[in-house]
MDTraj code that builds the backbone (N, CA, C; nanometers):
import mdtraj as md
import numpy as np

residues = "MET PRO GLY GLN ALA SER LEU ARG ALA GLY GLN TYR PHE ALA HIS PRO ARG ASN ALA PHE TRP ARG VAL ILE ALA GLU LEU LEU GLN PHE ASP PRO ALA LEU GLN TYR PRO ALA ARG ILE LYS GLN LEU GLU ALA ALA ARG ILE ALA LEU TRP ASP VAL LEU GLN SER CYS GLU ARG GLU GLY SER LEU ASP SER SER ILE GLU ARG GLY SER GLN VAL PRO ASN ASP PHE ARG ALA PHE PHE ARG LYS HIS PRO SER ILE LYS ARG VAL PHE PHE ASN GLY ALA GLU ALA GLN ALA CYS PHE ASN ARG HIS ALA LEU GLY GLN ALA SER ALA GLY ARG VAL THR TYR GLN ARG LEU PRO SER THR SER PRO ALA HIS ALA SER LEU SER PHE LYS GLN LYS LEU ARG ALA TRP ARG VAL ILE LEU ASP THR".split()
xyz = np.array([
    [-0.0186, 0.9744, -3.9434],
    [-0.0992, 0.8330, -4.0410],
    [-0.1788, 0.8604, -4.1092],
    [-0.1465, 0.8199, -4.2273],
    [-0.2365, 0.8429, -4.3403],
    [-0.3654, 0.7988, -4.3153],
    [-0.4543, 0.8726, -4.3489],
    [-0.6119, 0.8559, -4.3562],
    [-0.6482, 0.7442, -4.4351],
    [-0.7971, 0.6893, -4.4524],
    [-0.8563, 0.6010, -4.5173],
    [-0.7890, 0.5980, -4.6617],
    [-0.8064, 0.7193, -4.7067],
    [-0.8207, 0.7307, -4.8771],
    [-0.6597, 0.7338, -4.9528],
    [-0.5673, 0.7550, -4.8189],
    [-0.4325, 0.7928, -4.8306],
    [-0.3951, 0.6130, -4.8368],
    [-0.4170, 0.5553, -4.7531],
    [-0.4225, 0.4208, -4.7115],
    [-0.4632, 0.3710, -4.8515],
    [-0.5947, 0.3448, -4.9014],
    [-0.6388, 0.3067, -5.0378],
    [-0.5423, 0.3309, -5.1471],
    [-0.5189, 0.4306, -5.1481],
    [-0.4513, 0.4784, -5.2762],
    [-0.3001, 0.4530, -5.2976],
    [-0.2386, 0.4501, -5.1482],
    [-0.1048, 0.3966, -5.1452],
    [-0.0174, 0.5004, -5.1556],
    [-0.0607, 0.6387, -5.1423],
    [-0.0380, 0.7675, -5.1505],
    [-0.0541, 0.8907, -5.0478],
    [0.0394, 0.9649, -4.9827],
    [0.0388, 1.0504, -4.8878],
    [-0.0737, 1.1441, -4.9569],
    [-0.1162, 1.2177, -4.8686],
    [-0.2726, 1.3048, -4.8594],
    [-0.3348, 1.2942, -4.9794],
    [-0.4164, 1.1540, -5.0127],
    [-0.4978, 1.1512, -5.1003],
    [-0.6159, 1.2096, -5.1322],
    [-0.6736, 1.2339, -4.9876],
    [-0.7974, 1.2889, -4.9933],
    [-0.8044, 1.4100, -5.0522],
    [-0.9254, 1.4351, -5.1575],
    [-0.9271, 1.5287, -5.2435],
    [-0.9369, 1.6572, -5.1490],
    [-0.9952, 1.6439, -5.0990],
    [-0.9805, 1.8037, -5.0082],
    [-0.8621, 1.7922, -4.9073],
    [-0.8326, 1.7586, -4.8969],
    [-0.7023, 1.7904, -4.8260],
    [-0.5696, 1.8755, -4.8944],
    [-0.5301, 1.9385, -4.8324],
    [-0.4918, 2.1110, -4.9142],
    [-0.3131, 2.0670, -4.9413],
    [-0.2871, 1.9470, -4.8782],
    [-0.1508, 1.9226, -4.8518],
    [-0.0493, 1.9706, -5.0196],
    [-0.1015, 1.8973, -5.1040],
    [-0.0546, 1.8883, -5.2365],
    [-0.0810, 2.0470, -5.3177],
    [-0.2019, 2.1032, -5.2896],
    [-0.2661, 2.2461, -5.3159],
    [-0.0904, 2.3293, -5.3117],
    [-0.0859, 2.3213, -5.1468],
    [-0.0045, 2.4258, -5.1022],
    [0.1576, 2.3782, -5.1475],
    [0.1820, 2.2468, -5.1347],
    [0.3322, 2.2343, -5.1892],
    [0.3666, 2.2629, -5.3133],
    [0.2534, 2.2212, -5.4346],
    [0.2365, 2.2842, -5.5332],
    [0.2880, 2.4214, -5.5846],
    [0.1976, 2.4712, -5.5044],
    [0.1595, 2.6661, -5.4909],
    [0.3227, 2.6824, -5.4626],
    [0.3842, 2.6502, -5.3496],
    [0.5029, 2.6642, -5.3025],
    [0.6451, 2.6764, -5.4041],
    [0.6232, 2.5082, -5.4668],
    [0.7382, 2.4796, -5.5386],
    [0.7139, 2.5138, -5.6816],
    [0.5645, 2.5606, -5.7102],
    [0.5342, 2.6298, -5.8540],
    [0.5508, 2.4722, -5.9566],
    [0.4660, 2.3903, -5.9052],
    [0.4400, 2.2918, -6.0389],
    [0.2479, 2.2300, -6.0424],
    [0.2218, 2.2012, -6.1251],
    [0.0919, 2.1728, -6.0968],
    [0.0887, 2.0608, -6.0230],
    [-0.0646, 2.0690, -5.9423],
    [-0.0899, 1.9939, -5.8269],
    [-0.1600, 1.8508, -5.8642],
    [-0.1834, 1.9042, -6.0230],
    [-0.2654, 1.7386, -6.0966],
    [-0.1348, 1.6841, -6.1416],
    [-0.0397, 1.7137, -6.1230],
    [0.0780, 1.5840, -6.1392],
    [0.0613, 1.4524, -6.1251],
    [0.0818, 1.3430, -6.1684],
    [0.0835, 1.2215, -6.1300],
    [0.1179, 1.2358, -5.9963],
    [0.1027, 1.1529, -5.9141],
    [0.1786, 1.0993, -5.7664],
    [0.3351, 1.1176, -5.7437],
    [0.4080, 1.0138, -5.8989],
    [0.5270, 0.9597, -5.8863],
    [0.5955, 1.1062, -5.8819],
    [0.5333, 1.1891, -5.9875],
    [0.5781, 1.3205, -6.1029],
    [0.5942, 1.3926, -5.9127],
    [0.4769, 1.4109, -5.8387],
    [0.4929, 1.4966, -5.7355],
    [0.5495, 1.4863, -5.6551],
    [0.6066, 1.3558, -5.6127],
    [0.7038, 1.3260, -5.5059],
    [0.8480, 1.3230, -5.5766],
    [0.8906, 1.3791, -5.6924],
    [0.9954, 1.4332, -5.7820],
    [1.0293, 1.5481, -5.7335],
    [0.9196, 1.6544, -5.7734],
    [0.8984, 1.7290, -5.7211],
    [0.9534, 1.7896, -5.5689],
    [0.9157, 1.7090, -5.4727],
    [0.9618, 1.7162, -5.3303],
    [1.0986, 1.6810, -5.3136],
    [1.1407, 1.5872, -5.4218],
    [1.2928, 1.5788, -5.3837],
    [1.3377, 1.6450, -5.4424],
    [1.3333, 1.6864, -5.5518],
    [1.4136, 1.7904, -5.5948],
    [1.4171, 1.9406, -5.5617],
    [1.3046, 1.9175, -5.4399],
    [1.3666, 2.1148, -5.3428],
    [1.3981, 2.0454, -5.1896],
    [1.4314, 1.8861, -5.2279],
    [1.4982, 1.8453, -5.0971],
    [1.4314, 1.8405, -4.9312],
    [1.2923, 1.8069, -4.9916],
    [1.2072, 1.7718, -4.8849],
    [1.1667, 1.6192, -4.8804],
    [1.1592, 1.5941, -4.7397],
    [1.1420, 1.4507, -4.7111],
    [0.9919, 1.4567, -4.6718],
    [0.9429, 1.3279, -4.6682],
    [0.8202, 1.2794, -4.6562],
    [0.7920, 1.1839, -4.5577],
    [0.7321, 1.1835, -4.4518],
    [0.7202, 1.0685, -4.3923],
    [0.6521, 1.0967, -4.2761],
    [0.6250, 0.9741, -4.2305],
    [0.5025, 0.9449, -4.0885],
    [0.6276, 0.9578, -3.9678],
    [0.5406, 1.0243, -3.8952],
    [0.5787, 0.9826, -3.7295],
    [0.5690, 0.8650, -3.6945],
    [0.4017, 0.8265, -3.7255],
    [0.4027, 0.6737, -3.6834],
    [0.4506, 0.5726, -3.7728],
    [0.4915, 0.4784, -3.7597],
    [0.4992, 0.3551, -3.8178],
    [0.3491, 0.2790, -3.8731],
    [0.2811, 0.2713, -3.7411],
    [0.2118, 0.1989, -3.7509],
    [0.0512, 0.2599, -3.6022],
    [-0.0806, 0.2097, -3.6236],
    [-0.1291, 0.2437, -3.4972],
    [-0.3201, 0.2309, -3.5569],
    [-0.3933, 0.1859, -3.4791],
    [-0.5234, 0.1628, -3.4768],
    [-0.6079, 0.2916, -3.4302],
    [-0.7023, 0.3185, -3.5466],
    [-0.8316, 0.3858, -3.5376],
    [-0.9006, 0.3612, -3.6519],
    [-1.0258, 0.4312, -3.5636],
    [-1.1790, 0.4001, -3.6482],
    [-1.1423, 0.5163, -3.7352],
    [-1.1957, 0.5478, -3.8782],
    [-1.1925, 0.6424, -3.9606],
    [-1.0546, 0.7084, -3.9713],
    [-1.0621, 0.8236, -4.0019],
    [-0.9040, 0.8931, -4.0301],
    [-0.9109, 1.0256, -3.9811],
    [-0.9729, 1.0004, -3.8772],
    [-0.9252, 1.1500, -3.7921],
    [-0.8331, 1.0994, -3.6694],
    [-0.7274, 1.1949, -3.6568],
    [-0.6215, 1.1799, -3.5716],
    [-0.6299, 1.1689, -3.4326],
    [-0.7569, 1.2339, -3.3906],
    [-0.8196, 1.2365, -3.2996],
    [-0.8934, 1.1075, -3.2511],
    [-0.9023, 0.9980, -3.3264],
    [-0.9240, 0.8547, -3.3149],
    [-0.7775, 0.7658, -3.3286],
    [-0.6841, 0.8245, -3.3378],
    [-0.5932, 0.6954, -3.2910],
    [-0.6019, 0.6928, -3.1011],
    [-0.5682, 0.5171, -3.1281],
    [-0.5585, 0.4760, -3.0021],
    [-0.4451, 0.4961, -2.9581],
    [-0.3968, 0.5495, -2.8741],
    [-0.3036, 0.5744, -2.8150],
    [-0.1968, 0.4663, -2.7710],
    [-0.2175, 0.3461, -2.7322],
    [-0.1386, 0.2595, -2.6766],
    [-0.1159, 0.1657, -2.8110],
    [-0.1548, 0.2317, -2.9332],
    [-0.1189, 0.1053, -3.0319],
    [-0.0290, 0.2061, -3.1264],
    [-0.0013, 0.2889, -3.0706],
    [0.1154, 0.3737, -3.1700],
    [0.2465, 0.3402, -3.1942],
    [0.2954, 0.3169, -3.2780],
    [0.4406, 0.2476, -3.3241],
    [0.5194, 0.3712, -3.3982],
    [0.5798, 0.4107, -3.3381],
    [0.6783, 0.5290, -3.4184],
    [0.7724, 0.4383, -3.5195],
    [0.8046, 0.5432, -3.6056],
    [0.9415, 0.5079, -3.7179],
    [1.0813, 0.5105, -3.6198],
    [1.1628, 0.4746, -3.6958],
    [1.2616, 0.4497, -3.5998],
    [1.3635, 0.6059, -3.7036],
    [1.2880, 0.7268, -3.6440],
    [1.4244, 0.8577, -3.6247],
    [1.5285, 0.8733, -3.6171],
    [1.5709, 0.7794, -3.5263],
    [1.7170, 0.7471, -3.5106],
    [1.7839, 0.7374, -3.6041],
    [1.7464, 0.6161, -3.6696],
    [1.7776, 0.5487, -3.8261],
    [1.7937, 0.6658, -3.8926],
    [1.6562, 0.7258, -3.9206],
    [1.6171, 0.7977, -4.0139],
    [1.7240, 0.9369, -4.0040],
    [1.7813, 0.9800, -3.8973],
    [1.8663, 1.1215, -3.9198],
    [1.9818, 1.0503, -3.9256],
    [2.0050, 0.9213, -3.8727],
    [2.1826, 0.8885, -3.9136],
    [2.2087, 0.8857, -4.0143],
    [2.0927, 0.8306, -4.0802],
    [2.1147, 0.7772, -4.2217],
    [2.0712, 0.9443, -4.3196],
    [2.0390, 1.0461, -4.2690],
    [2.0004, 1.1485, -4.3780],
    [2.0960, 1.2686, -4.2271],
    [2.2052, 1.2732, -4.2768],
    [2.2640, 1.3686, -4.1175],
    [2.2513, 1.5331, -4.2025],
    [2.1945, 1.5625, -4.2958],
    [2.1879, 1.7155, -4.3706],
    [2.0695, 1.7498, -4.3242],
    [1.9679, 1.6835, -4.2561],
    [1.8274, 1.7274, -4.2296],
    [1.8631, 1.8175, -4.1047],
    [1.7819, 1.9475, -4.1141],
    [1.8417, 2.0686, -4.0072],
    [1.7175, 2.0861, -3.9629],
    [1.5808, 2.0727, -4.0295],
    [1.4477, 2.1027, -4.0019],
    [1.3368, 1.9897, -4.0071],
    [1.2434, 1.9919, -3.9358],
    [1.1592, 1.9308, -3.9304],
    [1.0066, 2.0137, -3.9071],
    [0.9172, 1.9621, -4.0263],
    [0.8434, 2.0640, -3.9909],
    [0.6848, 1.9295, -3.9630],
    [0.6152, 1.9821, -3.8675],
    [0.4857, 1.8769, -3.8815],
    [0.3373, 1.9205, -3.9362],
    [0.2615, 1.8245, -4.0200],
    [0.1658, 1.9004, -4.0571],
    [0.0699, 1.8866, -3.9626],
    [0.0467, 1.9365, -3.8633],
    [-0.0828, 1.9591, -3.7694],
    [-0.0093, 1.9476, -3.6196],
    [-0.0667, 1.9572, -3.5298],
    [-0.0575, 1.9216, -3.3774],
    [-0.0375, 1.7678, -3.3458],
    [-0.1457, 1.7159, -3.4004],
    [-0.1062, 1.5773, -3.3412],
    [0.0183, 1.5025, -3.3844],
    [0.0716, 1.5667, -3.5032],
    [0.1523, 1.4807, -3.5717],
    [0.2778, 1.5414, -3.4770],
    [0.2640, 1.6527, -3.4448],
    [0.4148, 1.6858, -3.3487],
    [0.3995, 1.6626, -3.2020],
    [0.3108, 1.5979, -3.1447],
    [0.2614, 1.5623, -3.0250],
    [0.2690, 1.4280, -3.0099],
    [0.2315, 1.3242, -3.1277],
    [0.3084, 1.1758, -3.1382],
    [0.5029, 1.1981, -3.1624],
    [0.5009, 1.3124, -3.2474],
    [0.6591, 1.2829, -3.2445],
    [0.7351, 1.3316, -3.0938],
    [0.6877, 1.4098, -3.0639],
    [0.7521, 1.4459, -2.9249],
    [0.7064, 1.3481, -2.8194],
    [0.6059, 1.2717, -2.7988],
    [0.5661, 1.1795, -2.6870],
    [0.6818, 1.0350, -2.7384],
    [0.7117, 1.0105, -2.8425],
    [0.7444, 0.8866, -2.9072],
    [0.9244, 0.9121, -2.9836],
    [0.9492, 1.0198, -3.0300],
    [1.0664, 1.0159, -3.1290],
    [1.1803, 1.1573, -3.0405],
    [1.1256, 1.2304, -2.9746],
    [1.1893, 1.3428, -2.9844],
    [1.3271, 1.3466, -2.8833],
    [1.3604, 1.2302, -2.8398],
    [1.5274, 1.1940, -2.7500],
    [1.5910, 1.1458, -2.8926],
    [1.4969, 1.0815, -2.9992],
    [1.5902, 1.0097, -3.1419],
    [1.6980, 1.0960, -3.2207],
    [1.6350, 1.2390, -3.1649],
    [1.7123, 1.3539, -3.2930],
    [1.8381, 1.3950, -3.2557],
    [1.9383, 1.4485, -3.2575],
    [2.0416, 1.4596, -3.2564],
    [1.9948, 1.6223, -3.1685],
    [2.0662, 1.6341, -3.0449],
    [2.0247, 1.7598, -2.9706],
    [2.0937, 1.8617, -3.0233],
    [2.0044, 1.9982, -3.0836],
    [2.0650, 2.0627, -3.0976],
    [2.0836, 2.0887, -3.2727],
    [2.0860, 1.9806, -3.2850],
    [2.1129, 1.9405, -3.5016],
    [2.0154, 1.9781, -3.5427],
    [1.8624, 1.9707, -3.4806],
    [1.7622, 1.9434, -3.5967],
    [1.6356, 2.0351, -3.5102],
    [1.5803, 2.1202, -3.5839],
    [1.5024, 2.2372, -3.5416],
    [1.3514, 2.1989, -3.5618],
    [1.2612, 2.2131, -3.4812],
    [1.1070, 2.1821, -3.4959],
    [1.0315, 2.2704, -3.5199],
    [0.9135, 2.2365, -3.5895],
    [0.8234, 2.3622, -3.6201],
    [0.6921, 2.3011, -3.6362],
    [0.5733, 2.3081, -3.5644],
    [0.4516, 2.2957, -3.6689],
    [0.3678, 2.3906, -3.7055],
    [0.3444, 2.3668, -3.8234],
    [0.2635, 2.4167, -3.9133],
    [0.1365, 2.3603, -3.9275],
    [0.0063, 2.4343, -3.9523],
    [-0.1613, 2.4267, -3.9677],
    [-0.1834, 2.2777, -4.0667],
    [-0.2242, 2.2200, -3.9620],
    [-0.2610, 2.1170, -4.0713],
    [-0.3264, 2.1250, -4.2083],
    [-0.3162, 2.0362, -4.3172],
    [-0.3220, 2.0718, -4.4184],
    [-0.4962, 2.0019, -4.4603],
    [-0.5192, 1.9379, -4.3251],
    [-0.6601, 1.8478, -4.3350],
    [-0.7762, 1.9054, -4.3703],
    [-0.8991, 1.8551, -4.4137],
    [-0.9943, 1.9088, -4.4080],
    [-1.0641, 1.9320, -4.2972],
    [-1.0255, 1.8271, -4.1962],
    [-1.0903, 1.8626, -4.0608],
    [-1.0780, 1.9810, -3.9747],
    [-0.9517, 2.0703, -4.0333],
    [-0.8752, 2.1291, -3.9575],
    [-0.9270, 2.2809, -4.0499],
    [-1.0546, 2.3029, -4.0582],
    [-1.1143, 2.3725, -4.1402],
    [-1.1493, 2.5748, -4.0921],
    [-1.0379, 2.5744, -3.9899],
    [-1.0518, 2.7203, -3.8637],
    [-0.9918, 2.8136, -3.9462],
    [-0.8796, 2.7768, -4.0850],
    [-0.7875, 2.8235, -4.1389],
    [-0.8471, 2.8287, -4.2913],
    [-0.8112, 2.9383, -4.3945],
    [-0.8817, 2.9272, -4.4916],
    [-0.7832, 2.8713, -4.6027],
    [-0.7483, 2.8471, -4.7098],
    [-0.6370, 2.8106, -4.7853],
    [-0.4999, 2.9123, -4.8108],
    [-0.5737, 3.0151, -4.8342],
    [-0.4594, 3.1161, -4.8259],
    [-0.3600, 3.1061, -4.7031],
    [-0.4819, 3.1075, -4.5413],
    [-0.3808, 3.1461, -4.4444],
    [-0.3327, 3.0154, -4.3998],
    [-0.2883, 2.8610, -4.4672],
    [-0.2438, 2.7769, -4.4749],
    [-0.1078, 2.7878, -4.5456],
    [-0.1539, 2.8180, -4.6909],
    [-0.0274, 2.8733, -4.7749],
    [0.1023, 2.9702, -4.7018],
    [0.0198, 3.0579, -4.6248],
    [0.1159, 3.1436, -4.6202],
    [0.2058, 3.0886, -4.4780],
    [0.1376, 3.0219, -4.4149],
    [0.2245, 3.0086, -4.2350],
    [0.3131, 2.9177, -4.3261],
    [0.2614, 2.7717, -4.4644],
    [0.3390, 2.6959, -4.4803],
    [0.4567, 2.7202, -4.6013],
    [0.4690, 2.8660, -4.6135],
    [0.5873, 2.9351, -4.6878],
    [0.7109, 2.9060, -4.6261],
    [0.7263, 2.9266, -4.4869],
    [0.8586, 2.9142, -4.3859],
    [0.9251, 2.7850, -4.4622],
    [0.8490, 2.6586, -4.5281],
    [0.9704, 2.5684, -4.5577],
    [1.0297, 2.6266, -4.7015],
    [1.0017, 2.7360, -4.6738],
    [1.1176, 2.7454, -4.8541],
    [1.2233, 2.8517, -4.7805],
    [1.2186, 2.9073, -4.6640],
    [1.3248, 2.9795, -4.6467],
    [1.4503, 2.8773, -4.5606],
    [1.4120, 2.7267, -4.5976],
    [1.5448, 2.6580, -4.5186],
    [1.6343, 2.5944, -4.6487],
])
top = md.Topology()
chain = top.add_chain()
for i, resn in enumerate(residues, 1):
    res = top.add_residue(resn, chain, resSeq=i)
    for name in ("N", "CA", "C"):
        top.add_atom(name, md.element.get_by_symbol(name[0]), res)
traj = md.Trajectory(xyz[None], top)
């Protein structure tokens, strides 16, 4: 789920210290300072979808660890995969996104058709890795 800054802005990864847009811009070779609609167009041009595992949840603050487990409502991945049959790989931005998907939506994907991989979170709360280490790990999305 988007954090408070993202919800307020109506944009994914709007927190200024979240490295997602810097990582993606570096990988796809565009200016991370582009306006949000232009950054989304860059993702689309690279055939990258960006979607939350959860449709809604309740939490205090922005930390994934604060999400109340009983409040989690997953997105409809069965319909998503049916609408987008060319999806072959799903990458998770951090451990909690993968855990939520595994808990709520893993059975909604076509068996054997889609592979899954967790990448290090780009959140500023995940400070154990440097930007360069995160960038190196995220390069795998270019191989697909």
